[in-house]
N, C-alpha and C positions, 0 to 999 in steps of 0.2 A: 540093738538099734544104734547106728552110728550117725551122729550129727555134730556140728561144730560145738554145740553146747555140751554134749556128752563128753566129747574129747577134752574140751577146755576144763570141765569140772571133775573129770574122772568118774563119771557115773554111767550106769547102764542104759537108763531111759531118760528122755527129756521131760522129767516130771519134777516140779519144784514145790515143796510145801511152803506156803506163805507164812511169814512170821506173825501169826495171829495171836494177840494177847489172850492168855489163859487157855488156849487151845494147842498152840505149838510148844508143848512142854517136852522135857527130855525124852520120855518114853515114846511120844509121837514122832519126834525128830529122828530118833534112832530107828524106829520101825520103818519110816519112809526111806531112810538111807540104806537100811538092810535090804529093802525091797528093790533097790536099784535106782531110786530117785535121789534128790538132794533135800534133806530135811533142814529147815531153818528155824532156829530157836527164837522165840519172841522174848526180847529182853526189856521191852518197854515197862512192864510192871515190876521189874526186878531191880534191886539195888546191886552194888558192886559185888558183894560177897555172895548174894543169891545167884548172880550171873555166873560167877566162877564155879560155884557148886553145881549149877545146872550143866555147865560145860564138862566138869569132871564126871558127872553122872552119864552124860551122853557118851563120853570117851570110854566109860566102863561097859556100855551097852553095845557099842559098834566101833569097828576100826575103819569104817567107810567114811567118805567125805560128808561134812555137814557145814552149815553156816549159822551165823547169829546176826540178827538185824540190830540196828541201833536207831531206835525211834527218838527223835529229838523234840517231839511234841508232848511228851509226858512230863508231868511235874517232877522235878528232881533229875531230869535227864543230864543236866550239866554236871551233876555229882558223880556220874558213872564215868 
């Protein structure tokens, strides 16, 4: 399927995984990306090092595009 969003993001299908806390974890993000959508990591509940580790894990699971949200409403968000 070819749409502006698939072309812009380099994905096969116009399907985006929302960055849902405690659900959009590395394995889920990688699975959606591998299936042709765009997985988005939920970073809200994660600290700096946890976010970096999660991104490394996703990169080890897929070479496809993925994203990471940056929620500014969580406590400690300014520390990330």
